[in-house]
C-alpha positions as CSV (number, residue, x, y, z in Angstrom):
1,X,0.1,0.2,0.0
2,X,1.4,3.7,-0.7
3,X,2.1,5.9,2.2
4,X,-0.7,8.0,1.2
5,X,-3.4,5.3,1.2
6,X,-1.8,3.6,4.1
7,X,-2.4,7.3,6.1
8,X,-5.9,7.7,5.0
9,X,-6.8,4.4,5.9
10,X,-5.2,4.0,9.3
11,X,-6.7,7.5,9.9
12,X,-10.0,6.6,9.1
13,X,-10.0,3.0,11.1
14,X,-8.6,4.8,14.4
15,X,-10.4,7.5,14.4
16,X,-13.5,5.5,14.0
17,X,-12.4,2.8,16.8
18,X,-10.9,5.7,19.4
19,X,-14.1,7.3,19.1
20,X,-16.3,4.8,19.4
21,X,-14.5,3.5,22.6
22,X,-14.5,6.9,24.0
23,X,-18.0,6.7,23.6
24,X,-18.4,4.7,26.5
25,X,-15.8,7.0,28.4
26,X,-17.6,10.6,28.4
27,X,-14.9,12.0,31.6
28,X,-12.2,11.9,28.4
29,X,-12.5,15.2,26.5
30,X,-12.6,13.2,22.5
31,X,-11.3,16.9,21.3
32,X,-8.4,17.0,23.4
33,X,-7.4,13.6,22.2
34,X,-7.2,14.1,18.9
35,X,-5.5,17.7,19.8
36,X,-2.7,15.4,21.3
37,X,-2.9,12.9,18.2
38,X,-1.8,15.6,15.8
39,X,1.0,17.1,18.0
40,X,2.2,13.5,17.9
41,X,2.8,13.6,14.0
42,X,4.2,17.6,14.9
43,X,6.7,16.5,16.8
44,X,7.9,14.1,14.2
45,X,5.9,10.6,14.8
46,X,5.4,9.6,11.2
47,X,9.5,8.9,11.7
48,X,10.4,8.8,15.5
49,X,7.7,6.8,17.0
50,X,9.4,6.6,20.3
51,X,10.8,10.0,20.6
52,X,7.7,11.8,19.6
53,X,5.5,9.7,21.8
54,X,7.4,10.9,24.9
55,X,7.9,14.8,23.1
56,X,4.9,14.7,23.0
57,X,3.3,14.2,26.7
58,X,6.6,16.5,27.9
59,X,5.3,19.3,25.8
60,X,1.5,19.0,26.5
61,X,2.2,18.1,30.2
62,X,4.0,21.0,30.6
63,X,1.3,23.6,29.0
64,X,-1.5,21.9,30.8
65,X,0.8,22.0,34.2
66,X,1.2,25.4,33.3
67,X,-2.7,26.5,32.5
68,X,-3.9,24.4,36.1
69,X,-1.3,26.9,38.0
70,X,-2.4,30.2,35.8
71,X,-6.0,29.0,36.4
72,X,-5.6,28.8,39.9
73,X,-3.6,32.1,40.2
74,X,-6.2,33.6,38.2
75,X,-9.3,32.9,40.0
76,X,-7.0,34.6,43.3
77,X,-7.0,37.7,41.7
78,X,-4.9,40.3,44.1
79,X,-5.9,43.2,42.2
80,X,-9.3,45.1,43.4
81,X,-10.0,48.4,40.7
82,X,-12.3,47.4,38.3
83,X,-9.1,48.7,35.7
84,X,-7.4,45.9,37.6
85,X,-9.9,43.2,37.5
86,X,-10.2,43.3,33.6
87,X,-6.1,43.6,33.0
88,X,-5.4,40.7,35.8
89,X,-6.3,38.2,33.6
90,X,-4.7,38.9,30.3
91,X,-1.6,40.8,31.4
92,X,-0.6,37.0,33.5
93,X,-1.7,34.5,31.1
94,X,0.6,36.9,28.2
95,X,3.6,36.6,30.9
96,X,2.7,33.0,31.3
97,X,2.4,32.3,27.6
98,X,6.1,34.5,27.1
99,X,7.5,32.3,29.6
100,X,6.1,28.7,27.9
101,X,7.6,30.8,25.0
102,X,11.3,31.5,26.3
103,X,11.3,28.1,27.5
104,X,12.0,26.7,23.8
105,X,15.3,27.7,23.8
106,X,15.8,24.6,26.2
107,X,16.0,21.5,24.3
108,X,13.6,18.8,26.4
109,X,10.8,21.7,25.3
110,X,11.6,23.0,22.0
111,X,8.4,23.2,20.0
112,X,6.3,25.4,21.7
113,X,3.6,25.0,20.1
114,X,3.1,21.5,21.7
115,X,3.3,23.4,24.8
116,X,0.5,25.6,23.9
117,X,-1.6,22.7,22.9
118,X,-1.6,21.7,26.2
119,X,-2.1,25.0,27.5
120,X,-5.1,25.9,25.3
121,X,-6.6,22.3,26.2
122,X,-7.1,22.7,30.1
123,X,-8.9,26.5,29.3
124,X,-10.9,24.8,26.9
125,X,-12.0,21.8,29.0
126,X,-12.4,24.0,32.3
127,X,-14.3,26.9,30.4
128,X,-16.6,24.8,28.0
129,X,-17.4,22.5,30.7
130,X,-18.3,25.0,33.4
131,X,-15.4,23.5,35.6
132,X,-13.7,26.5,36.1
133,X,-13.7,27.0,39.6
134,X,-11.4,26.1,42.7
135,X,-14.1,23.2,43.4
136,X,-13.1,21.4,40.5
137,X,-9.7,22.4,40.0
138,X,-8.6,21.0,43.4
139,X,-10.4,18.0,43.0
140,X,-9.2,14.4,42.8
141,X,-11.3,13.6,40.0
142,X,-12.0,14.5,36.0
143,X,-13.3,17.1,36.4
144,X,-10.0,18.6,37.6
145,X,-9.4,20.2,34.2
146,X,-5.5,19.0,34.8
147,X,-6.3,15.5,35.1
148,X,-8.9,15.2,32.0
149,X,-6.7,16.8,29.7
150,X,-3.1,14.5,31.3
151,X,-5.1,11.3,30.7
152,X,-6.3,12.5,27.3
153,X,-2.7,13.4,26.4
154,X,-1.8,9.8,27.7
155,X,-4.3,8.4,25.2
156,X,-3.8,11.1,22.1
157,X,-0.5,10.0,22.0
158,X,-0.8,6.0,22.5
159,X,-3.2,6.4,19.6
160,X,-0.8,8.4,17.5
161,X,1.6,5.6,18.0
162,X,-0.6,3.2,17.2
163,X,-1.4,4.8,13.6
164,X,2.3,5.7,12.9
165,X,2.6,1.5,13.5
166,X,-0.1,0.6,11.5
167,X,1.0,3.0,8.3
168,X,4.2,1.6,9.0
169,X,3.2,-2.0,8.8
170,X,0.9,-1.5,5.6
171,X,3.2,0.5,4.2
172,X,6.3,-2.3,4.9
173,X,3.8,-5.1,3.8
174,X,3.7,-3.5,0.1
175,X,7.7,-2.9,-0.5
176,X,8.5,-6.9,1.1
177,X,5.6,-7.7,-1.6
178,X,6.9,-5.8,-4.5
179,X,10.4,-6.9,-3.3
180,X,9.6,-10.7,-3.5
181,X,8.2,-10.2,-6.8
182,X,10.8,-8.5,-8.4
183,X,13.2,-11.2,-7.4
184,X,10.5,-14.1,-9.0
185,X,10.6,-11.5,-12.1
186,X,14.5,-11.1,-12.1
187,X,14.6,-15.1,-12.2
């Protein structure tokens, strides 16, 4: 099978399976799984599966953890004035994003967009699910955005890994069949 056909078939098959299985686990946000899955390939998962798996988890986890801490800090705004209330969030988040971008100079965290995927995922989960409150952010449950996104990150990186392996197997079979055919023709 050609690379594009293998990638297409694999994407269809695994997406169908993952969405079906996630239907039984409603506490796992599917969109976060797919963001991580895409991040896996952004991290060169089609070529180096093991490195991409670890790197995806490391980057997404840093972003998710930074966002979780940011959320807790945001909920404890120390500024009383109306202007302080309006500026606190944007200035604080801007500063955190700047720090995360600067961490891109460290080899272990060199893919800044992957960090931001994790950061944005926590806020998306907490905001859209109505869970942006201390009782949820500090709970030991999947209502805690950090737990939900870290778990989704593991699922998504695993799905990406399986996707890359399936593509390699499908492409590899064609290569081995072609080489067998060439050896028969040359005899």
